[in-house]
Every structure is written in structure tokens, then in C-alpha cells.
N, C-alpha and C positions, 0 to 999 in steps of 0.2 A: 675479531669474532664475526662469524658470518651472520648476516641479517636473514630474516625469513625469505625476503625476496631472492636473496642469493641462493638459499637452499632450494627454493622452487625453480630457479633458473637451472640449477644443476639437474634437477629431475626432469625438466622439460627437454634438456639436451640428451637425455637417455630415456626414451619413451617406455621401454620395457620396465626399467627401474621405477619410473614414475607410477605406472599402473600398479605394480606390486606394492609400492609403498602406500598408494591411496587405498588399495583394497585391504592392506594390513592395518592401516591406521585411520583411515577415513579422512583425516586432515591433520597437518602438522600443527604444532603449537603456534599460536598467532604472535605477531610482533607488537611492539608498542605497549601501551598501557594507559593507566590513568594517572592519578596523582592529584595534587591540589586539595582544596578543602571541600571535598564532595563525599557525602554519605553513600557509599556504594551498595548498601544493603548486605545482608549475610548471604544472599544467593543460595541458601541451603534448603529451600523449601522442598517439600516432598513432590514426587512426580505429579503432574496435573492429571485430570481425568483423561482416560484414553478415548480413542475415536468412537467407541461403541456406546458412550453415554447417550441415553435417549429418555424421553418421557412419552407418555401416551399422547399421541397427536389428537387434535380436535377431530370430531366425527363430522362436523359441519364443513361443507365445501368452502374453499377459499374463493372469495369473489375476486374475479380478474377482469379488467377492462383493457382491451387493446386500443391505444391511441392510433389514429390514422397517420402514422409516421414511418419512415423507413429510409435507411441510408447504409452505406458501406463502411465497415471498420470503425464503429464508434468506440470511444475509449471513456468518455466521462460526460456527465450532465450536471447542471446547476439551475436552481430556480431563482428568478428575480422576485422581489417582494410582491409584485402584482400577479404572480402565478405563471407568467411566461417562463419558458426554460430554454436554455442554451445547450446544444450538443456539440461536442468536439470529436474529431476523428484522428486516427493515425495518418491520414492523407492530408492533414492541416486544414481541413474545412471546418467552418463554424456556422451553424444554423441557429436562428432564433425563432422559436415556435410560439404561437399563441397557446394559451393555457390548455385548451382542448385538443391541440395538435392539428387543428383544421387548416392552418396555413403557416408559412415560414418565410423568412428572408435570410439570404446569405449575409453574413457579416464580412467586412472587408478583411481579407487574409493575404493580400499580396505581399505585405512586408514580412510575412512569416516564411518567406521562401528560404531563409537561411537555415531553417531546421531541416534535420535529416528525416526523409520519409522513405517508404518502401517495404516496411514490415510492420506487423502489428505491435512491435515493441517500440517504435519510433514515433515521430510526428508529435502531435499534441497529446499530452498525458492526462491533464486534468484542468478544470476550470473552477474558479471560486469567485463568489460575489462579496464585495466589501460589505461588512456589517452596516456601514454608513452609506450604502449605495444610493438611497433616496436623495442624498445631498451631494455626494461626489461622483456618482455614476461610474465607479471603478470596478473593473474586472481584472482577475489575475489568471494567468495561464502557466502551466508547466509544460515544457517541450524539450525534445532531444535536439540540441544545437550542435552544429559542427559541420564536418565535411563529408565526403562519401566514403571515408575510411573511419574505422572506429577510434583511431588514434586521437582525433581531436574532438570526439563526441563527449557530451556531458549534459546533465539536466540543468536547465535554466528556468527562472521564473520571470515572466514578462507582465507588465502592467499596461492597461489602456483604459480609456473612458469611452462609454458607449453613448453615441448620440441618438437622437430620436429617429434619424433616418438610417440607422444601422451601421454607421461608420465607427471605427475605432480610432481614437486620437489620444496621444500620438500612436501611430499604428504599431509601433514595435519599440518598447522601452524595457530593456532588461534591467531588472533591479537586483538579481542575484544569480550567480553561476556556481555550480558544484565545483569546488576547488580541488586542485592537486590530483586530478584523475587522468591517467595515461591510457595506454592501450587496454582494451577490454572487450567483452562480449556485449550481452544485453543487460538486463536488470538495471534499469534507470530509476526505479522508484517513481517519484513525482507526484504523490498524493499530497493534498493540502487540507488544512483545517484551521479555521480561526478560533483563537481562545477568547475567553470572556473579556480580555484587556484589549482585544482588537489586533493582537499580534498573530503572525502567521506560522504554523507548523508546516514543514516541508520534509518529505521523506526522500532520501537518497539511496539508490541501490548499490550493491557491492560490485557491480560490473562483471560478475559471473565467473570469469576465468580463475583458475587456482591461484595464479600469482596476484590477482587483483583482490580476490575475496578475503584473503588473509588481512588485507589492510582495513577491514571492518573493525579489527581490534586495535588499530592505530588512531588515537584520538586527534592526531594532526592531520589526517587524511580525510578526503570527502567520501570514501567508500563506506556503504553500510551505515549511514548515520540518519538521525533526525535532527534537523535544525530548527531553531525558532528565531524568527526575524520580524523586524518591523515592516510596515508597508513601504518604506523606503529601502528595504534590503539590508539594513544594518542589524547587528545582533540585538535582540530584544533585552530590555532591562529585566533583571530577575533571573537571567539564565544561570545555570551552575557555572562556577569558576573552576577550571582545571588547568594545571600547569602544562603549557604547550598545546592546549586544545584548540581545535578548529574554531574560528570565530562564529558565534551563533549556535555552537554545539549544545544540544539537549541530551541525547543519548546515543549509544553506539552498540556494535555488535549485532547489527541487523543484516538480513539477506537482501530482500527486495520488497519492502512494504508496499502493498498495493490497496491498502485501506486505512483511513484515519477518520476518527470521529471523537467529538468532545462529549463526555458523559453529561447528560442533561441535569443531573443532580449535583454531582461533585465538581464539574468543570474540568476533570482530568482527561488527558489524552489517552485514547485506546487506538492501537494499530493491530494489523494482522499482516502476515507474510507466509508465503508458501515455503514448505520444506523442500529438500532436495529430491526426496521421493518419500511421500508421507511426511508426517511431522509438521504439517501446517499449524500455525500458531495464531492465537489471539493474545496480545500483550497489553498490560496496563503500563503505559510508557512513561516512566517517571524521570525527573531530571537527574542527570549525572549517573545513570545506571547503565550497566553493561549487560546486554541481552544475549551474549554468548557466541554468536555466529563468527566464524565456522568451527570454533572450539567444541562447543556442545550442540547437540541437535537431537530431536526425537525422530529424525528421518533416517534414510539409508542412502548408501552410495548408489546413484542411479544405475539400474540394470543388474543389481546384485541384492543379496539379503544382508550385506554387511552393514553394521551401524555406521553412520557418518559421524566423524569427529572422535572426540576423546571420551564419549559418554553423554549422558543426558543431564548432568549437573556438575558444577564446580563451585567452590567458594568464590564469592564476589561476582557471580553471574546469575541473572534473574531467571526464574522459571515462568513459562507462559501460564495464562489462566485457563486455557483450553487448547487441545490439540486434536487433529484428525490423523488417523492411520490409514483410512480407506476413503476412496472417493465418493462412495455411497453411504458412509457413516456406519456400516456394519462393523461389528467387533473384528479386530484383526486376529486372524487364526494362524499366524505364521506365514512364512514366504515373503514375497515382495509386497511392500506397502504401496499405497497409491494416494495421489493428492487431489483435493478438490480445487486447487489453484485459486484460493480466495481472492476476490477482486471487488472493491466497494464495500462499504459498511455504513450502517446507520442505526441509531437508537430510535425505537418507535416512540413517539411523543403524542401520537394522535389519541382519540377517544374510542375508536371502533376499529376492529374488535377490542373489547375492554381487556381481555386476558393477554393481549399483545403489549400492553403499555409497559414500558421499561425494558422490553426484550431487545437484544442486539440482533440485527439482521445482516447477514453476510452472503454475498454472491459467490457462485462457483464458476469460475471460468474454464477450468480444465474438466471438472466434473460437470454436472448439470444441476440446476435447482437453486432454490433460495433457502438458506439455513436460518432458522430462528433459535437463538440460544438464550436461555434464562439464567440469570445470575442472581444470588443472594449476596449482595455486596459484591465481592470479587470471587465468590465461589460458584462454579457452574453447578446448577441443579438439573439441567436437562437441555435437550436440543431436539429439533425436528426438522425434517427436510420438506420443503413445500415446492410446488411447481415442477416436480421431477418429470411428470408425465408429458410436459411440453418439450422436453429434450432440447432446451436451448441453454447456451452459455450466458451467464450473467456477468457483465463487466462493471456495472455500477449500481449502487443502491442509495436512494435519497428520500428524505422526507420532504413533501411538498408543503407550501404554506396553507394548503387546504386541509392539512391533517391527514392526508393519505400517503402511503408508501409507494414509491415508484422505482422500477428497475429498468435498466438498460440492457438489451440483449444481443447476442450473436447466435446464428448467423443472419437473422432476419433483420437486424438493425432496428428493432422496435422498442417501444416504450410501453410498459405495462403498469397500470395502476392497480395495486394489490390491496385487498382488504376493504373494510368499510361497508 
């Protein structure tokens, strides 16, 4: 019996047939599956609210302060407990800034030369600060590790300790590598979030190509997954148990999650990912659940108006909490959809503005602006687009220890303090 990889290989050998098949079907049925003692959910929920869900935005202007920083190709930022912040880039540079952005120092990055650089999809992908940083000084980085060809590339998690003089020791200690990934394109994922137990969630992208993305449905492969690991890189206790599942596996059926955040009230993991063309998603990412990619999608085959996949829902596959069909959030009126390209996310836990408290903020990397989404539990009740007039792409969103929201932008390479 032919595997899905065999079927895709046959299509790749006959480009005309492949295109016709993709346009007709969106994507073929995925290989692999689950099993074991996991509650997969009924996956039969109704379609989530469409991209045109809005509520009346506030009439008061949003306070924005531009910090005096600037750099090329930023990908992520993270705050130390004392208010200083670290910015990492796809060019493998790391800067440690004073809380007000007035000065910075380069962190030692020489040992990161093993990572692949050269595009906005490679290099350093994220940075996270250990919850016990005050005592252990540990930082964590995700990066695209490998050679100059995609064959050996994959997402890795490295750990280092920050000294007072800005050195990282040991300078390069990989604790986790995305397993069983072969040739592919981009889509490395690489977002991190610490849970309340001090374990680390890491998102792993599907690697983009048709023959790779179908492996998001194979629980034994590293494509399109979320894993939960200890700070030593081992599978975290309490993970779901699945027969033949990837060590550390938390959930599967993801495309390329570029945002991860822990809900401040429930402690649950929320993630987001861009659709293929429209169909960007926010997901409540539960253990042992299948999020459907590439079998189901709310997006379209790129460059067409054809739905991607085999529909928007199937039994055993989870529905997103929210979707976007257009890059500006307007109601989709037919034709080709567009994506905001969500990147970075944070729950607002500050005190001002008061009506923001509990809202989820999501950056737009392909569109522009900062999205505020309000939920009643897990039901979306509205959203609004902020900062659109600045015409900047937002690559990361973080809460600072001062109770303010911060965003990291392109092309200016700036940091904005928003609200308050």
C-alpha cells in the first residue's frame, strides 16, 4: 500500500498532474494518526467566527512610545525580571537593552555560527527567560540549525547562562532538536512558552513543501507539532501518551505556529498560525489533540480561490477559536482571501487601559497593525486593529514587567510601548 509520501512523490514527478490534483483537492489525506490513551475531542465544533468579527473600537487614541532602538531583521524579544530586554535577529545577533532602550550591549554570539542565516525565516527564532532566572541566569533560544542546504536544517533549542558582563556560558548547548525532518522549505516554527510547572512548550513548523507538510498528521514525525519539554530537553511529565508518538509530543496537525502564550487565568497554552492564504488561526492548544493541518483549513490554495484541504472540519480534528479571512479584518466578500501572517502574541495583564485586561494581542507580520481580540472564555466576542496607520509589520508582542505591552516591528526594527 502506498504511503502519502509515495503519492506525493508521484505527483512531484508529474508537475502538471500535481497542480491539477492540488487545485482539485487542496491536499491529499494525511498519513499517520494517533492512537493510545488520548482524548482526541470530538472535533465537530461549528465553524469559528469569520474574519469580519469586530467590535466598536475605543475612540481614545492609543498611547505609543517609540523606544530609541533600531536593528535589522528582528525576530523576537524577551524581558528580564529587572526590565531589561533581549532582542534576537535572523542574522544571529543578540542585544541586551536597558529598560528604556537608551543603551545596549551585544551578547556573545560567536558559537551560534552553526545556525543557518540569510533569510527572515532562519537564524534565531525566539528567546525565552527561565522563570527562575534570578537564581539560575538561564536563557533559551530557538534557532534554525544546519547546513547551507535545507536537507539538514531543523529547529533546535539552545540554553545558556547570562553573565553580568554579557557573556553566554556555555555559549552553545543544544538541549532539543526537531526530530525526523528531512528536506523541506521554510516554516520552522520555533516559538516558546513556559508553563506554570516550569516546562517549555516549543512549536515546530511543517517545513512547508507538499511532501513535508502531510507529515504534520504523523505523530511520529517532527513536522507541524507542539512539544513540551523540561529545561534539560527531555519529555515533560504529564504529557499525553500516544502509541508511536514523538517524545515530548503535546499536539499535532499544525502549520507553522509563530505565536505561543499561556493564558493568565487558566494556565492553558494558546497558539496561532498563518493559513495558506487566509484562514489564519488562534487555537486553544490542548494535549493530545489534532489541529487538522493540512487536511482541514479555513484558507485557500495560494493564488486561487479554491479551498485548501478537504473542508473546514472533520471528526477528531479541532476547530480554531478565531480566524482571519482578510489581512485588514474586513468581511470576506468572495474571491481570494488574504492573511495577516500572525506573529507574536500576549495576553494583556496590565492595569491600563483597564478595558484591555484579559485581551489577547496578536501582531501582523504580513498585514500591518496590532490586533486586540476579546474572548468570553473561549468564545470570541470581538476584535479591533490598532496601529495600522504606522504601516509596520509586527513580529513579536510581549508584556513587560512594568505592566505595559511592547511590540517589535519591521522594517524599522523598533520597539514600541503601547497603551498605559
